[in-house]
C-alpha positions in Angstrom: -60.2 -6.6 -10.9 -62.9 -4.2 -12.2 -63.3 -6.2 -15.4 -64.1 -9.4 -13.5 -67.5 -11.0 -14.3 -68.8 -10.3 -10.8 -68.2 -6.6 -11.2 -69.2 -6.4 -14.8 -72.6 -8.0 -14.0 -73.2 -5.4 -11.3 -72.3 -2.6 -13.7 -74.7 -4.0 -16.3 -77.7 -4.8 -14.2 -77.6 -2.6 -11.0 -78.5 0.8 -12.6 -81.9 -0.5 -13.6 -82.4 -1.9 -10.1 -81.8 1.4 -8.3 -85.2 2.9 -9.2 -87.0 -0.1 -7.7 -85.4 0.0 -4.3 -87.4 1.2 -1.2 -86.9 5.0 -0.8 -86.1 5.6 -4.5 -87.2 9.1 -5.4 -85.5 10.7 -2.5 -82.9 12.9 -4.1 -80.3 12.5 -1.4 -80.7 8.7 -1.2 -80.7 8.3 -5.0 -77.5 10.3 -5.2 -75.8 8.4 -2.5 -76.7 5.0 -4.0 -75.6 6.1 -7.5 -72.2 7.5 -6.2 -71.5 4.3 -4.2 -72.3 2.1 -7.2 -70.0 4.1 -9.4 -67.2 3.8 -6.9 -67.7 0.1 -6.6 -67.6 -0.5 -10.4 -64.6 1.8 -10.8 -62.4 0.2 -8.1 -63.8 -3.4 -8.2 -63.0 -6.1 -5.6 -59.8 -5.9 -3.5 -56.9 -8.0 -4.7 -54.1 -9.8 -2.8 -52.0 -6.6 -2.6 -54.6 -4.9 -0.4 -53.3 -5.4 3.1 -56.7 -5.9 4.7 -57.5 -8.8 2.3 -54.1 -10.4 1.9 -55.3 -13.7 3.6 -58.7 -13.8 1.9 -58.6 -14.2 -1.8 -61.6 -13.2 -3.9 -60.5 -14.7 -7.2 -63.3 -17.4 -7.2 -65.9 -14.8 -6.2 -64.8 -12.4 -8.9 -65.5 -15.0 -11.6 -69.1 -15.5 -10.5 -72.3 -13.8 -11.5 -75.4 -13.4 -9.2 -79.0 -12.5 -9.8 -79.8 -9.2 -8.1 -82.5 -9.7 -5.5 -85.3 -12.3 -5.1 -88.7 -11.2 -6.4 -90.1 -14.5 -5.0 -88.7 -14.2 -1.5 -92.2 -13.7 0.0 -93.2 -17.1 -1.2 -90.1 -19.1 -0.3 -90.8 -22.0 2.0 -89.0 -21.7 5.3 -89.1 -24.2 8.1 -90.4 -22.5 11.3 -87.7 -24.1 13.4 -85.0 -22.4 11.3 -86.0 -19.0 12.7 -86.3 -19.9 16.4 -83.7 -20.1 19.1 -84.0 -21.4 22.6 -84.4 -18.6 25.2 -85.2 -16.0 22.6 -88.9 -15.4 22.6 -89.3 -11.6 22.2 -89.8 -9.5 19.1 -88.5 -11.1 16.0 -87.8 -9.8 12.4 -87.1 -12.4 9.7 -85.6 -11.7 6.4 -85.5 -14.4 3.6 -82.9 -13.8 1.0 -82.7 -10.3 2.3 -86.4 -9.5 2.1 -88.6 -8.9 5.2 -91.2 -11.6 5.9 -94.0 -10.3 8.1 -95.6 -13.8 8.3 -92.5 -15.2 10.0 -91.9 -12.1 12.2 -93.4 -11.0 15.6 -93.7 -7.3 16.2 -96.6 -7.1 18.6 -96.5 -5.5 22.1 -93.2 -3.6 21.7 -92.0 -1.9 24.8 -92.8 1.8 25.2 -89.9 3.9 23.9 -88.8 1.3 21.4 -89.2 1.6 17.6 -88.6 -1.5 15.6 -89.3 -1.9 11.9 -87.8 -3.2 8.7 -85.7 -0.7 6.8 -87.9 -0.9 3.7 -90.9 0.4 5.8 -88.8 3.1 7.5 -87.7 4.4 4.1 -91.3 4.6 2.8 -92.7 6.2 6.0 -90.1 8.6 7.3 -86.6 8.3 5.9 -85.2 11.7 7.1 -84.0 10.4 10.5 -81.9 7.8 8.6 -80.3 10.3 6.3 -77.1 10.6 8.4 -76.4 6.9 8.1 -77.5 6.3 4.5 -76.2 9.4 2.7 -72.6 9.4 4.0 -69.6 7.9 2.2 -69.1 4.2 2.9 -65.4 4.2 2.6 -62.7 5.5 0.2 -60.2 2.6 0.2 -59.8 -0.5 -1.9 -60.8 -2.6 1.1 -64.3 -1.1 1.2 -65.8 -2.7 -1.9 -68.6 -4.6 -0.1 -69.5 -1.6 2.0 -70.0 0.4 -1.2 -71.9 -2.3 -2.9 -74.2 -2.6 0.1 -74.7 1.1 0.3 -75.8 1.1 -3.3 -78.1 -1.9 -3.4 -79.4 -2.6 0.2 -83.1 -3.1 -0.1 -84.0 -4.0 3.5 -82.7 -4.6 7.0 -83.7 -3.6 10.5 -84.1 -0.2 12.2 -84.0 -0.3 16.0 -84.2 3.0 17.9 -84.5 3.2 21.7 -85.5 6.4 23.5 -83.4 7.6 26.5 -83.9 5.4 29.5 -85.8 2.6 27.6 -84.8 -0.8 28.8 -85.5 -3.9 26.6 -84.5 -7.0 28.6 -86.2 -9.6 26.4 -83.9 -10.4 23.5 -84.8 -8.9 20.1 -84.2 -11.5 17.5 -83.1 -10.5 13.9 -82.9 -13.5 11.5 -81.4 -13.6 8.0 -82.4 -16.8 6.3 -80.9 -18.1 3.0 -83.5 -20.1 1.0 -83.1 -22.0 -2.2 -84.1 -20.2 -5.4 -84.1 -20.8 -9.1 -80.9 -18.6 -9.4 -77.9 -18.0 -7.2 -78.8 -14.7 -5.7 -77.0 -11.6 -4.2 -78.9 -9.9 -1.4 -77.9 -6.8 0.6 -79.2 -5.6 4.0 -78.5 -2.6 6.2 -79.1 -2.4 9.9 -79.4 0.9 11.9 -79.4 0.6 15.7 -79.5 3.6 18.0 -79.6 3.3 21.8 -80.5 6.6 23.6 -78.8 7.7 26.8 -79.2 5.2 29.6 -81.1 2.7 27.3 -80.6 -1.0 27.4 -81.0 -3.7 24.7 -80.5 -7.4 24.3 -80.0 -8.3 20.7 -79.6 -11.6 18.9 -78.4 -11.5 15.3 -78.9 -14.9 13.6 -77.8 -16.1 10.1 -79.4 -19.4 9.2 -80.1 -21.6 6.2 -83.4 -23.2 5.1 -82.0 -25.6 2.5 -78.9 -25.7 0.3 -77.9 -22.6 -1.7 -74.9 -20.6 -2.6 -76.2 -17.0 -2.3 -74.0 -14.0 -1.6 -75.2 -11.8 1.2 -73.8 -8.5 2.5 -74.8 -7.0 5.8 -73.6 -3.6 6.9 -74.7 -2.1 10.3 -74.4 1.2 12.0 -74.7 0.9 15.8 -74.7 4.0 18.1 -74.7 3.5 21.8 -75.3 6.8 23.7 -74.0 7.8 27.1 -74.7 5.2 29.8 -76.5 2.9 27.4 -75.9 -0.9 27.4 -76.0 -3.4 24.5 -75.9 -7.1 25.1 -75.3 -8.5 21.7 -75.1 -12.1 20.5 -74.4 -13.3 17.0 -74.8 -16.8 15.6 -73.6 -17.3 12.0 -74.7 -20.7 10.7 -75.3 -20.0 7.0 -75.5 -22.7 4.3 -72.4 -24.6 3.5 -71.9 -23.0 0.1 -73.0 -19.5 1.0 -70.9 -16.3 0.8 -71.5 -13.7 3.6 -69.8 -10.4 4.1 -70.6 -8.4 7.3 -69.4 -5.1 8.7 -70.6 -3.6 12.0 -69.5 -0.1 12.8 -70.1 0.7 16.5 -69.7 4.1 18.1 -69.8 4.3 21.9 -70.3 7.5 24.0 -69.3 8.2 27.6 -69.9 5.2 30.0 -71.5 3.1 27.3 -71.2 -0.6 27.6 -71.2 -3.2 24.8 -70.8 -6.9 25.3 -70.6 -9.0 22.2 -70.6 -12.8 21.9 -70.1 -14.3 18.4 -70.2 -17.9 17.0 -69.0 -18.4 13.4 -69.9 -21.8 12.1 -71.4 -21.9 8.5 -70.7 -20.6 5.1 -68.1 -21.3 2.5 -66.5 -17.8 2.4 -67.4 -15.6 5.4 -65.9 -12.3 6.6 -67.0 -10.4 9.6 -65.6 -6.9 10.3 -66.2 -5.3 13.7 -65.1 -1.6 13.8 -65.6 0.0 17.2 -64.8 3.5 18.3 -64.8 4.2 22.1 -65.2 8.0 21.8 -66.6 8.8 25.2 -64.8 8.7 28.6 -65.6 5.5 30.5 -66.8 3.5 27.5 -66.4 -0.3 28.0 -66.3 -3.0 25.3 -66.2 -6.7 25.8 -65.9 -9.0 22.8 -65.8 -12.8 22.9 -66.1 -15.2 20.0 -65.3 -18.5 18.3 -64.8 -19.4 14.7 -64.6 -23.0 13.5 -63.7 -23.6 9.8 -63.8 -27.1 8.6 -63.8 -29.0 5.2 -62.9 -26.1 2.8 -64.5 -23.2 4.7 -62.8 -19.9 4.9 -63.8 -17.8 7.9 -62.3 -14.3 8.3 -62.7 -12.1 11.4 -61.4 -8.5 11.6 -61.6 -6.5 14.8 -60.6 -2.8 14.7 -60.9 -1.2 18.1 -60.1 2.5 18.5 -59.8 4.2 22.0 -60.4 7.8 21.3 -61.2 9.1 24.9 -59.8 8.8 28.4 -60.4 5.9 30.8 -61.9 3.6 28.2 -61.6 -0.2 28.3 -61.8 -3.0 25.8 -61.2 -6.7 26.3 -61.3 -9.2 23.4 -61.1 -13.0 23.8 -61.4 -15.0 20.6 -60.8 -18.7 19.9 -60.4 -20.4 16.6 -60.4 -24.1 15.6 -59.7 -25.3 12.1 -60.3 -28.9 11.0 -59.7 -30.8 7.7 -58.8 -28.2 5.1 -60.5 -25.3 6.8 -58.8 -21.9 7.0 -59.4 -19.2 9.6 -58.2 -15.6 9.6 -58.1 -13.4 12.6 -57.0 -9.7 12.6 -57.2 -8.0 15.9 -56.2 -4.3 16.0 -56.3 -1.9 19.0 -55.4 1.7 18.5 -55.0 4.2 21.4 -55.3 7.7 20.1 -53.3 10.7 21.5 -54.9 11.9 24.7 -56.7 8.6 25.5 -54.8 8.3 28.8 -56.1 5.7 31.2 -57.0 3.2 28.5 -57.2 -0.5 29.5 -57.0 -2.7 26.5 -56.4 -6.4 26.1 -56.7 -8.8 23.2 -56.2 -12.6 23.1 -56.6 -15.0 20.2 -55.8 -18.7 20.7 -56.2 -21.2 18.0 -56.2 -24.9 17.4 -55.3 -26.9 14.3 -56.9 -30.3 14.2 -55.5 -31.4 10.9 -52.2 -31.0 9.1 -54.0 -29.4 6.2 -55.8 -26.8 8.3 -54.6 -23.2 8.5 -55.2 -20.2 10.8 -53.5 -16.8 10.1 -53.6 -14.5 13.1 -52.5 -10.8 13.3 -52.6 -9.0 16.6 -51.8 -5.3 16.2 -51.3 -2.8 19.0 -50.7 1.0 18.3 -50.4 3.3 21.3 -50.1 7.1 21.0 -50.9 8.0 24.6 -49.3 7.8 28.0 -50.5 6.0 31.2 -52.0 3.1 29.2 -52.4 -0.6 30.2 -52.5 -2.7 27.0 -51.7 -6.2 26.0 -52.2 -8.5 23.0 -51.3 -12.0 22.2 -52.0 -14.8 19.7 -51.1 -18.5 19.5 -51.6 -21.3 17.0 -51.1 -24.9 18.1 -52.5 -28.3 18.5 -54.3 -30.1 21.3 -52.2 -30.6 24.4 -50.5 -34.0 24.3 -50.5 -34.4 28.0 -54.2 -33.6 28.3 -55.0 -36.2 25.6 -52.8 -38.8 27.4 -54.6 -38.1 30.7 -58.0 -38.6 29.2 -57.0 -41.7 27.3 -55.4 -43.2 30.4 -58.8 -43.1 32.0 -60.5 -45.1 29.3 -61.7 -42.3 27.0 -61.4 -43.1 23.3 -59.1 -40.8 21.3 -61.8 -39.1 19.2 -64.0 -38.5 22.3 -61.0 -37.1 24.1 -60.3 -34.7 21.2 -63.9 -33.6 21.1 -64.0 -32.9 24.9 -60.8 -30.8 24.8 -61.8 -28.9 21.7 -65.3 -28.0 22.9 -63.9 -27.0 26.3 -61.3 -24.8 24.5 -64.2 -23.0 22.6 -66.5 -22.7 25.6 -64.0 -20.4 27.4 -65.1 -17.6 25.0 -68.8 -18.2 25.7 -69.0 -19.1 29.4 -70.4 -15.7 30.4 -73.3 -15.6 27.9 -76.1 -14.5 30.3 -79.0 -16.4 28.5 -78.5 -19.9 29.8 -80.9 -21.5 27.3 -79.1 -19.9 24.4 -75.7 -20.8 25.9 -76.8 -24.4 26.0 -77.8 -24.2 22.3 -74.4 -22.7 21.4 -72.7 -25.6 23.3 -74.8 -28.2 21.4 -73.8 -26.6 18.1 -70.2 -26.7 19.0 -70.3 -30.3 20.0 -72.0 -31.2 16.7 -69.6 -29.1 14.6 -66.2 -30.3 15.9 -64.1 -32.3 15.7 -64.8 -34.0 12.4 -61.4 -35.4 11.6 -60.0 -36.6 8.3 -59.6 -34.7 5.1 -62.2 -32.8 3.2 -62.8 -33.5 -0.5 
């Protein structure tokens, strides 16, 4: 697919862009960007024969061309309410079409021991501490095309670094807003998050729309959670209806580290989220819970790859999917227990509902165990609303569509009921109720 218009446009336009990116002039960064761009152009986008992409076709994307970056992002009009969430009133960084907007952000009165800044500033001020993340290879397989593209062209993002013992209880809010522009754009962002030993962070990652647009966004993140550190992480993806969004979060957890992730996937036309977690320290604990709700002709793809690489680690994943109209959902949940990782406790559950005969959800639970004395389970189901439950509600005077809505929202809430921020949880529930069920066929 390397000759596709999408790839060819990158090959023609991106080399001139490299010299204008923040941090250009640093020999190690220039070399890394150039190498990743060459690898992307050489191999192109993954096709249907690439196992990791067999359920997510990129043919339509391959035929498109995007303008690279938004020179007018600093002047784009954004509604203030689009970058605010209930119960989230701490530090905030806002990016519009991938570009940092200081006028919409709040970076005052940061806690002692916390460094928080946009990547563009970090590269200009002191890039050396980021060299390990930015200079390494971003993947060598056909499935890593967007990671390579991001490594080559990412111009901004967020850098969060917590010293050992630093505890940040008020949620840090990172917002990526898509705003209308004269052209259909491609933007690329990189997040680097490091929690020192015994540190604690509450983080909200928010993808929003401020008007209709069909931009392509890629977000790649490196997250390191040192020994005994805790990360409470919430993600809300509510991009514009025609947007394309590709995200990958690579998480590395040391001994006794704790990560709890809640994710809500609502918006976008073609969206893929990859969560790659390695529990590499004894006693590390990962909890992931999420919901994805494709409708109309949306395609939402979630990939979990969880590797237990040390003794006595634990991971529990509970994900729910609901597809309506002609929506399509994809869920891949893989747990690997490495040799020597005895005492692992791993469980993965993915339950899905189809609300329309034209909807589709493809689920792939995978479990690979190479160690002894392991507790592990995985399961996945795809079905429809329970007939008996519907009959029970209707027998008590509840109309059919209201009964379907009640059961569907309750099904989704099971994945979100332990969100600690009650105001944010209430907001999630309101979004779920507004989103489903729609019923009928999509055009």
